[in-house]
VEXVO-221842 format. One line per field, with one value per residue (C-alpha): chain; residue number from 1; residue in three letters; x, z, y. Coordinates in pm, 1 decimal. Last residue first. Example, Ala and Ser with C-alpha at 12.3 -4.5 7.8 and 13.67 -1.06 7.14 Angstrom:
! VEXVO-221842
chain: (A:A)
n: (2:1)
res: (SER:ALA)
X: (1367.0:1230.0)
Z: (714.0:780.0)
Y: (-106.0:-450.0)
//
This chain:
! VEXVO-221842
chain: (A:A:A:A:A:A:A:A:A:A:A:A:A:A:A:A:A:A:A:A:A:A:A:A:A:A:A:A:A:A:A:A:A:A:A:A:A:A:A:A:A:A:A:A:A:A:A:A:A:A:A:A:A:A:A:A:A:A:A:A:A:A:A:A:A:A:A:A:A:A:A:A:A:A:A:A:A:A:A:A:A:A:A:A:A:A:A:A:A)
n: (89:88:87:86:85:84:83:82:81:80:79:78:77:76:75:74:73:72:71:70:69:68:67:66:65:64:63:62:61:60:59:58:57:56:55:54:53:52:51:50:49:48:47:46:45:44:43:42:41:40:39:38:37:36:35:34:33:32:31:30:29:28:27:26:25:24:23:22:21:20:19:18:17:16:15:14:13:12:11:10:9:8:7:6:5:4:3:2:1)
res: (PHE:LYS:GLY:ASN:ARG:ALA:LYS:PHE:TYR:ALA:SER:TRP:PHE:ALA:SER:ARG:ASP:ASP:LYS:THR:PHE:GLN:GLN:VAL:SER:MET:LEU:ALA:ARG:THR:LEU:ALA:VAL:LYS:ARG:GLY:THR:ASN:ARG:VAL:PHE:SER:ASP:LYS:ILE:SER:CYS:HIS:ALA:GLN:GLU:CYS:ALA:ILE:LEU:ASP:HIS:GLU:THR:ASN:TYR:ILE:ALA:CYS:THR:THR:ILE:GLY:LEU:GLN:ARG:TYR:LYS:ARG:PHE:CYS:VAL:LYS:TYR:ASN:GLN:LYS:ASN:VAL:SER:VAL:GLN:PHE:MET)
X: (12559.5:12705.8:12616.3:12957.2:13136.6:13233.9:12868.3:12769.8:13003.9:12900.5:12534.4:12621.7:12807.7:12517.2:12275.3:12488.2:12453.6:12077.1:12050.4:12240.1:12614.5:12722.3:12726.1:13008.7:13019.8:12724.8:12919.7:13220.9:13006.5:12819.3:13145.0:13298.5:12993.1:12974.4:13347.7:13348.6:13063.2:13247.0:13570.8:13419.4:13637.9:13494.6:13316.4:13406.1:13697.9:13452.1:13514.3:13579.6:13462.9:13659.0:13602.2:13790.4:13619.2:13700.9:14075.9:14212.6:14344.4:14258.6:13990.5:13818.4:13909.9:13692.6:13864.8:13717.3:13904.3:13841.7:13959.7:13969.3:14318.5:14478.5:14264.5:14376.3:14177.7:14211.0:13934.9:13954.1:13676.7:13761.3:13541.6:13458.3:13255.5:12992.1:12719.5:12837.0:13078.0:13198.1:13529.0:13612.8:13874.0)
Z: (1056.7:1353.9:1700.9:1851.5:1578.8:1833.0:1940.5:1575.8:1537.8:1871.5:1768.7:1429.4:1588.8:1828.3:1533.9:1361.4:1666.8:1677.2:1308.8:1377.4:1331.6:1278.4:897.8:892.8:542.6:620.8:895.0:670.7:382.6:604.7:762.7:418.5:300.4:618.5:622.2:258.9:323.9:624.4:431.8:136.2:-176.8:-469.1:-730.1:-1100.8:-1026.4:-843.2:-475.7:-365.5:-32.2:117.9:342.5:619.1:855.9:1167.8:1186.0:1501.3:1753.9:2044.3:2152.4:1812.7:1506.1:1247.5:953.5:741.1:433.2:247.1:-113.4:-341.1:-470.7:-368.6:-52.7:78.9:397.8:686.2:931.6:1243.8:1433.4:1761.3:1894.4:2244.4:2304.0:2578.1:2312.0:2137.0:2293.8:2074.9:2025.6:1805.7:1552.2)
Y: (2340.4:2522.3:2389.1:2455.5:2256.1:1989.0:1974.5:1933.7:1637.2:1483.1:1498.4:1350.5:1058.5:994.0:998.2:733.6:510.5:569.0:473.7:154.6:112.6:-251.1:-218.8:35.0:190.1:418.7:594.7:654.9:780.9:1025.5:1142.1:1207.3:1403.8:1611.4:1677.8:1786.7:2028.7:2173.8:2226.5:2407.2:2386.5:2582.9:2379.0:2341.1:2108.3:1886.2:1818.0:1461.9:1322.0:1036.9:736.0:556.9:315.7:113.9:178.8:22.1:272.3:35.5:285.4:264.3:469.2:646.7:816.9:1096.6:1221.3:1546.6:1580.0:1885.9:1800.5:2130.5:2137.8:1801.4:1782.1:1540.7:1457.2:1244.2:1065.2:891.3:613.4:497.8:181.3:161.2:131.8:450.1:699.8:984.4:1161.2:1457.5:1560.1)
//
């Protein structure tokens, strides 16, 4: 989970993993706890589950599903994500 401020609006990003099913979910909430976006990444049965890869795919899908986010807004989310991961890709 991490928080980011975009255009004077605060957002909270939460991840949930379902390792047995190979699913990672990303949910974006605003300050009023309203759900802005919720998207999933599915891992193939042939692949091994990698949490970070699932988070990246789910976050990408969640950000792209919100039409109001510009490229700069999405960049702010990614910067906050990598900062929360201590700079690890």
